[in-house]
C-alpha positions in Angstrom: -79.2 90.8 -32.2 -79.8 90.2 -35.9 -81.5 86.9 -34.9 -84.0 88.8 -32.8 -84.9 91.1 -35.7 -85.5 88.1 -37.9 -87.8 86.6 -35.3 -89.8 89.8 -35.2 -90.1 89.9 -39.0 -91.2 86.3 -39.2 -93.8 86.9 -36.5 -95.2 89.9 -38.3 -95.4 87.9 -41.6 -97.3 85.2 -39.8 -99.7 87.8 -38.3 -100.2 89.3 -41.7 -101.0 85.9 -43.2 -103.7 85.4 -40.5 -105.1 88.8 -41.2 -105.1 88.2 -44.9 -106.9 84.8 -44.4 -109.4 86.5 -42.1 -110.1 89.2 -44.7 -110.5 86.7 -47.5 -112.9 84.6 -45.5 -115.0 87.7 -44.7 -115.1 88.6 -48.4 -116.2 85.0 -49.3 -119.0 85.0 -46.6 -120.1 88.5 -47.7 -120.3 87.3 -51.3 -122.4 84.2 -50.4 -124.7 86.4 -48.3 -125.2 88.8 -51.2 -125.9 85.9 -53.6 -128.5 84.5 -51.2 -130.2 87.9 -51.0 -130.2 88.2 -54.8 -131.5 84.7 -55.1 -134.4 85.5 -52.7 -135.2 88.7 -54.6 -135.1 86.8 -57.9 -137.4 84.1 -56.5 -139.8 86.8 -55.4 -139.9 88.4 -58.8 -140.3 85.0 -60.5 -143.2 84.2 -58.1 -144.9 87.5 -58.9 -144.5 86.9 -62.6 -145.8 83.4 -62.2 -148.8 84.7 -60.2 -149.6 87.2 -62.9 -149.6 84.4 -65.5 -151.9 82.3 -63.3 -154.5 85.0 -63.0 -157.8 83.7 -64.3 -159.7 85.9 -66.9 -162.6 87.7 -65.2 -165.9 89.0 -66.4 -165.7 92.7 -67.1 -169.0 93.0 -69.0 -170.6 95.0 -66.2 -168.0 97.8 -66.4 -168.7 100.7 -68.8 -167.1 100.6 -72.2 -164.3 103.1 -72.8 -165.4 106.4 -74.3 -164.1 107.4 -77.7 -161.1 109.3 -76.3 -160.4 106.7 -73.6 -158.7 103.3 -73.0 -160.0 100.7 -70.5 -157.1 99.0 -68.7 -157.7 95.8 -66.8 -155.5 94.3 -64.0 -156.3 90.7 -63.2 -154.5 89.5 -60.1 -153.6 85.9 -59.3 -154.8 84.4 -56.1 -152.3 84.5 -53.2 -152.2 82.4 -50.1 -152.6 85.5 -47.8 -153.9 88.4 -49.8 -154.3 90.6 -46.7 -150.5 90.9 -46.6 -150.3 92.4 -50.1 -151.2 95.7 -51.8 -151.4 96.9 -55.4 -150.0 100.3 -56.3 -151.4 101.7 -59.5 -150.3 104.8 -61.5 -150.7 106.2 -64.9 -147.6 106.8 -67.2 -146.9 108.5 -70.4 -143.6 108.3 -72.3 -142.2 111.8 -72.9 -139.0 113.5 -73.8 -137.9 115.4 -70.7 -134.8 117.2 -69.3 -132.9 116.5 -66.1 -135.7 117.8 -63.8 -138.1 115.6 -61.9 -141.5 115.3 -63.7 -144.9 114.0 -62.9 -148.3 114.0 -64.6 -150.9 116.5 -63.6 -154.2 114.8 -63.0 -156.4 112.8 -60.7 -157.1 109.1 -60.4 -160.7 109.2 -59.2 -162.5 106.2 -57.7 -166.0 105.6 -59.0 -168.6 103.1 -57.9 -170.1 100.6 -60.3 -173.7 101.1 -59.5 -175.6 98.0 -58.5 -172.5 95.8 -58.2 -170.6 97.3 -55.3 -167.4 97.3 -57.3 -165.1 100.3 -57.9 -163.2 101.4 -60.9 -160.8 104.3 -61.5 -160.8 107.2 -64.0 -157.6 109.2 -64.7 -158.5 112.7 -65.7 -155.8 115.1 -66.9 -155.3 118.2 -68.9 -152.2 116.8 -70.4 -149.8 119.1 -68.4 -146.8 117.9 -66.4 -145.4 119.2 -63.2 -141.7 119.7 -63.1 -138.9 120.8 -60.7 -137.0 123.9 -61.9 -133.4 122.9 -61.7 -131.0 124.4 -64.2 -129.9 121.5 -66.4 -126.2 121.6 -67.4 -127.1 120.8 -71.0 -130.5 120.8 -72.7 -130.4 117.1 -73.5 -133.9 115.5 -73.6 -134.3 111.8 -72.9 -137.4 109.5 -73.3 -138.8 108.5 -69.9 -142.1 107.4 -68.4 -143.6 110.4 -66.6 -145.8 109.1 -63.8 -149.0 110.3 -62.1 -149.5 110.2 -58.3 -150.0 106.6 -57.3 -152.9 105.0 -55.5 -152.4 102.0 -53.1 -155.2 99.5 -53.2 -155.9 96.3 -51.3 -155.0 93.1 -53.1 -158.1 91.2 -54.2 -157.8 88.5 -56.9 -161.6 88.0 -57.1 -162.3 91.4 -58.7 -160.4 93.0 -61.5 -158.9 96.5 -61.1 -160.4 98.6 -64.0 -158.8 101.9 -64.9 -159.9 104.3 -67.6 -157.3 106.7 -69.0 -157.0 109.1 -72.0 -155.6 107.5 -75.1 -151.7 107.5 -75.3 -151.5 106.8 -71.5 -150.5 103.5 -69.9 -151.5 102.1 -66.6 -148.7 100.5 -64.6 -148.8 98.7 -61.2 -146.6 97.2 -58.5 -147.4 94.5 -56.1 -146.3 95.1 -52.5 -146.0 92.4 -49.9 -145.5 92.7 -46.1 -142.8 90.7 -44.5 -143.6 88.2 -41.7 -141.0 90.0 -39.5 -142.5 92.4 -36.9 -140.5 95.2 -35.3 -141.1 97.0 -32.0 -140.7 100.8 -31.7 -138.4 102.1 -29.1 -139.8 104.3 -26.3 -137.8 107.4 -25.7 
């Protein structure tokens, strides 16, 4: 009898070793997969930064000069292999001290036509107010954050600069979005 209990214990230990090896191999595979994903994301960010550096200076003399209380912001995009698969998201930002609520800039990013050229430019007009949620913050701590306007999504075109006019003390920021090559099919229900 004691010999049978010993066999059972040894068998369970062997099974636990197999289980432990299985779990370790899953952890290693998962770690490699995560590193590959990070590597792809890092390459994409490096490619975007490299493309921005490759952007050729463009002629902006046909655009109106900024008025006394304005800044003229220029976004020059680098050529891409397939620009139809990319978009540019633009928004205006202002650094402010804010509480724990969600804040956004009040204002409009209006599209104007550059008469005689067929190009567009954008003017951000605001009264300087911000929109905020009304949560009760546990403490009245203020932190410096960029408060953003509503964004505008534009097609990617490296041949023409994106020109935005904003009041002084505001920044223009942008993101470049790219579509993946993978298509998905919706389910019919």
